[in-house]
N, C-alpha and C positions, 0 to 999 in steps of 0.2 A: 645600074651600079656607075655609070659616067656622069650622070645627073649630081649623083652626090659628090664625086669630086668636083665638078662643077662649081655647088654648091661652096665646097670645103675652101674653094679655090678663092671665090669672091669674098668668103667673109673673112681671108687670110688679106686679100689688098685692101677689105674695109679696115681690117686692124692696123693694117700701117697705115691708113689715111689720119687713122684716130691718132694713129702715136704723130706724125707728121704735127697735126695739127697741134698737138698736146703741145712739143716740142718749140712750135711755132709762138705758141704763147707764152711761154716761159721767156723764150728770147726777147720778146716784148715788154714783158711785164718787166725784163732784167733793165733794160733799154731803157724804160721809162722812169726806174728808180733811177741810173743814175742819172738820166737830165733832172729830175727833180733835186738830185744833191747839188747840183754845179750850180741853181738857182739861188740856193741855199747859202753860196759861198760870199764870204766878206770883199769886197772892194777895197784897195788900198789904192790912199794919193800917192804920183807917180814920182812926186819930189818932196816927203817924209813922210811916206807910207803910215800914215794916220788912217783909222777907217773912215770913209766916204760914207756920211749920211745924207737920205734919204729928205728932198725938201721938195713940198710940192704947193706950186702957186698957180691958180687957175685950172684949166686944164693940162699942164705942162708938170711934169714930175722929172727933177735932174738927182742926179748923186754931186754934193759937193764936200771939199775937204771942210773941215772944222777950222784948218788954222788959216783958210783963206786964199788959197794955194790955185782953188779954182771947178768949177764944175761941169757935170761930162751930162748929155743926154746919151739913152739910148734911141737905136734908130728909126720907132715909133712916137717918141717924141718929137724929135728930127725932122719928121715926115710932119707932125702936126705945127710946128713952130713954120715950118715954110707955106704948107697951106694956108695956114691963119696968115700969112704973110701975103697971100694973093690977093 
């Protein structure tokens, strides 16, 4: 009888672990969705509020104001630019 109780306890522990894993997967999924949504946000010029447009030139991609108020690089593009100048 004790053996059956131990196996039942083991099964309950396994069930708890499965539920924790399911919860963690759901949290990860929600976080990924939130991050993906952030990537699709539009970025606006700080001067005139126009939506920035993406311009590619060679290996660099910049976000530029269509009204000529400037251009912006992300961290990766900036690193590439610095490396190409070395």
